[in-house]
C-alpha positions in Angstrom: -40.2 257.7 -27.3 -42.1 254.3 -28.5 -42.0 252.1 -26.3 -40.3 250.0 -29.3 -37.5 252.5 -29.8 -36.7 252.6 -26.0 -35.8 248.8 -25.6 -34.7 248.7 -29.5 -31.6 250.7 -27.4 -32.0 248.5 -24.8 -30.7 246.1 -26.1 -28.2 248.1 -28.1 -26.8 248.9 -24.6 -27.0 245.8 -22.8 -24.9 244.4 -26.4 -22.0 246.1 -25.9 -22.3 247.0 -21.6 -24.1 243.1 -21.1 -24.7 244.7 -17.7 -27.2 247.6 -16.4 -29.0 248.4 -14.5 -32.7 250.2 -13.5 -31.2 253.2 -12.5 -28.7 253.7 -14.8 -32.0 253.4 -18.2 -34.4 254.6 -16.2 -32.3 258.6 -16.1 -30.7 257.9 -19.6 -34.5 257.5 -21.0 -36.6 259.8 -18.5 -38.8 257.6 -17.9 -39.2 256.0 -14.1 -38.1 252.8 -12.9 -41.4 250.6 -13.0 -41.2 251.9 -16.3 -38.0 250.0 -16.9 -38.8 247.7 -15.4 -41.5 246.5 -17.6 -39.2 246.6 -20.6 -36.7 244.6 -18.9 -39.0 241.7 -18.4 -40.5 241.9 -22.2 -36.8 241.9 -23.4 -36.4 238.5 -21.0 -39.6 236.6 -22.1 -38.0 237.5 -25.6 -35.1 235.5 -24.6 -32.6 238.0 -25.2 -31.6 238.9 -20.6 -31.4 237.2 -17.6 -33.4 240.3 -15.1 -31.7 240.3 -11.8 -32.5 242.8 -8.7 -32.1 245.7 -9.7 -31.2 245.1 -14.0 -30.3 242.9 -16.0 -27.9 241.2 -18.1 -26.4 238.8 -20.9 -24.5 236.0 -21.4 -23.2 236.5 -24.3 -19.3 238.1 -25.7 -16.4 236.6 -24.7 -15.2 239.9 -22.3 -18.6 239.6 -20.5 -17.2 241.3 -17.3 -20.9 241.7 -15.6 -20.6 244.4 -12.3 -20.7 242.4 -9.4 -23.9 244.0 -7.8 -25.4 243.0 -11.0 -24.3 239.0 -10.6 -24.8 239.0 -7.1 -28.3 238.3 -7.0 -28.3 236.5 -10.7 -28.7 232.3 -10.1 -29.5 232.8 -6.6 -31.1 229.4 -5.3 -28.2 227.5 -8.0 -25.9 229.2 -5.6 -27.1 228.7 -2.8 -27.3 225.2 -3.2 -23.6 225.2 -4.4 -22.0 226.4 -1.2 -24.1 223.7 0.5 -22.4 221.3 -1.2 -19.4 222.9 -1.0 -19.5 222.7 2.9 -19.5 218.3 2.7 -15.8 218.9 1.4 -14.5 221.7 3.6 -13.4 220.4 7.2 -12.5 222.4 10.7 -8.9 222.9 10.9 -8.6 223.5 6.6 -7.0 225.9 5.2 -8.5 227.3 2.3 -9.2 230.3 -0.3 -13.0 232.1 -1.5 -12.2 234.1 -4.8 -14.3 237.2 -5.3 -17.5 235.9 -6.8 -20.3 235.8 -5.6 -21.0 231.8 -5.1 -17.8 232.1 -2.7 -19.5 234.6 -0.7 -22.4 232.2 -0.4 -19.9 229.9 0.8 -19.2 231.9 3.2 -22.1 232.7 4.2 -22.5 229.0 5.0 -19.5 228.3 7.7 -21.1 228.0 10.8 -19.2 227.1 13.5 -15.9 225.9 11.5 -12.7 226.4 12.8 -10.6 227.6 10.0 -8.3 229.7 8.1 -9.8 231.1 5.7 -8.1 233.4 2.1 -9.6 236.4 0.5 -9.3 238.7 -1.5 -13.0 239.4 -1.8 -14.1 241.9 0.3 -17.7 241.5 0.7 -15.9 237.7 2.0 -14.1 239.7 4.6 -17.6 241.6 6.0 -18.7 238.3 6.1 -16.1 236.6 8.2 -14.6 239.1 10.5 -16.5 239.0 13.2 -16.5 235.3 13.1 -14.5 233.8 16.2 -13.8 230.9 15.2 -12.3 231.7 11.5 -8.3 232.9 11.5 -9.0 236.0 8.3 -6.1 236.7 5.6 -6.5 239.2 3.4 -4.8 239.2 0.1 -4.5 243.3 0.2 -3.5 245.0 -2.9 -4.9 247.3 -5.8 -9.1 247.3 -5.1 -11.1 247.1 -7.9 -15.0 248.6 -7.2 -16.2 246.6 -9.7 -15.7 243.9 -8.4 -14.8 244.8 -4.7 -12.3 242.8 -5.0 -8.2 243.2 -4.6 -6.2 242.4 -7.1 -3.0 243.3 -8.3 0.5 242.4 -8.8 1.0 243.1 -4.4 -2.3 241.0 -4.4 0.0 237.9 -6.0 3.0 238.3 -4.8 1.3 238.5 -0.8 -0.9 235.2 -2.1 2.2 233.5 -3.5 3.3 233.1 0.1 0.8 231.2 1.3 -0.6 227.2 0.6 -3.6 226.3 1.3 -5.3 222.6 1.6 -7.7 223.8 -0.5 -9.4 226.6 -3.0 -13.3 227.2 -4.2 -12.6 229.9 -7.1 -15.3 230.1 -10.1 -14.6 232.0 -13.6 -16.7 233.3 -16.4 -17.2 230.3 -18.6 -17.0 226.6 -18.8 -16.2 224.5 -22.6 -14.4 221.5 -23.2 -12.7 223.1 -26.5 -11.4 225.8 -24.4 -11.1 224.8 -21.1 -11.7 228.0 -18.7 -11.5 230.7 -19.1 -12.5 234.4 -17.8 -12.8 237.4 -18.9 -11.3 240.2 -16.4 -7.6 239.8 -16.3 -6.9 241.3 -13.0 -9.5 239.1 -11.7 -7.9 236.4 -14.1 -4.6 237.1 -12.9 -5.0 235.9 -8.9 -6.8 232.4 -9.7 -4.3 231.5 -12.3 -2.1 232.1 -9.4 -3.9 229.9 -6.9 -3.8 227.0 -9.7 -0.3 226.5 -7.7 -1.1 226.6 -4.2 -3.2 224.9 -3.2 -3.4 220.6 -2.6 -6.7 221.1 -3.6 -8.2 223.3 -6.6 -12.2 222.8 -6.2 -14.2 224.8 -9.1 -17.1 226.4 -8.1 -20.1 226.8 -11.5 -23.6 227.2 -12.2 -25.9 225.8 -15.0 -25.3 229.2 -17.1 -21.3 228.8 -17.0 -21.4 226.3 -19.2 -20.7 226.1 -22.9 -19.2 229.5 -23.6 -15.4 231.1 -24.2 -14.6 234.2 -22.0 -11.2 236.4 -23.3 -9.0 234.8 -20.5 -7.6 231.4 -20.2 -7.2 230.2 -16.5 -6.7 227.0 -17.0 -7.5 223.4 -18.2 -9.3 220.8 -15.9 -6.5 219.4 -15.9 -5.3 221.6 -12.9 -8.9 221.3 -11.2 -9.2 218.5 -8.4 -13.3 219.0 -8.0 -16.1 220.6 -10.2 -18.8 222.1 -7.8 -22.3 222.6 -10.1 -25.8 223.3 -9.5 -27.3 220.9 -12.4 -27.1 217.2 -13.6 -24.4 217.1 -16.5 -25.2 215.4 -19.7 -22.9 212.4 -20.4 -20.6 213.9 -22.3 -19.4 216.7 -19.6 -19.8 213.5 -17.0 -16.6 211.8 -19.5 -14.7 214.7 -20.1 -14.2 214.8 -16.9 -13.4 211.5 -15.7 -10.7 211.9 -18.7 -9.3 214.6 -16.3 -9.8 212.5 -13.2 -11.7 215.9 -11.4 -14.9 214.5 -9.3 -18.0 216.2 -9.9 -19.8 217.5 -7.9 -23.8 218.0 -8.1 -25.5 220.1 -5.8 -28.3 218.3 -6.9 -28.5 216.2 -4.8 -27.4 218.6 -2.0 
């Protein structure tokens, strides 16, 4: 198969699936992983996709539920910066919720030597915090979603409804002024919708790639949010919009 034909087919696959792994494409086209990496690099140079360690993804499409293993290495420096900024909002003695997002996982990795209660539905965060003696770790249980490495479903929601927390740190798939905070995964969105009523303060963590886009399911408007932590300076239109809804803005670029 000609390289140009293979790249066209890769584009078709990623337009449908929204994310792919190098190993997956190597098997589909019976070529080496190095060949696929070169194809993905060229497609990234063309502005079609974003590469991550082991794969690639695109932001387009309202039903864009990128697999966690792909998301985990995307915009890593942005997520680390956001996590460090979040530390200024977390204090010893707090009860906090960290959702099943890759940004919340970075927050968990920053919780060194803090005395906290942490509630989560993320298997990765459970694994990260399980040996931290100063952290009281509470898990939601429920149905396990391997693609997201998260516990979801009715049992998880019922368990969540038995807690009330000081602060919640949650992410989303997209944010826009027109459609608010949206997601592409119904079961993950249901957890986030429930969180809005279970915490004194709701902090939305969102890197720059999520802005001015809309996904499949509405989580909420910005009137439900205490603060927004992001990694880039927002323009005046966004800052005025957030001020209108009394949402505090924390820009990690200043961290």
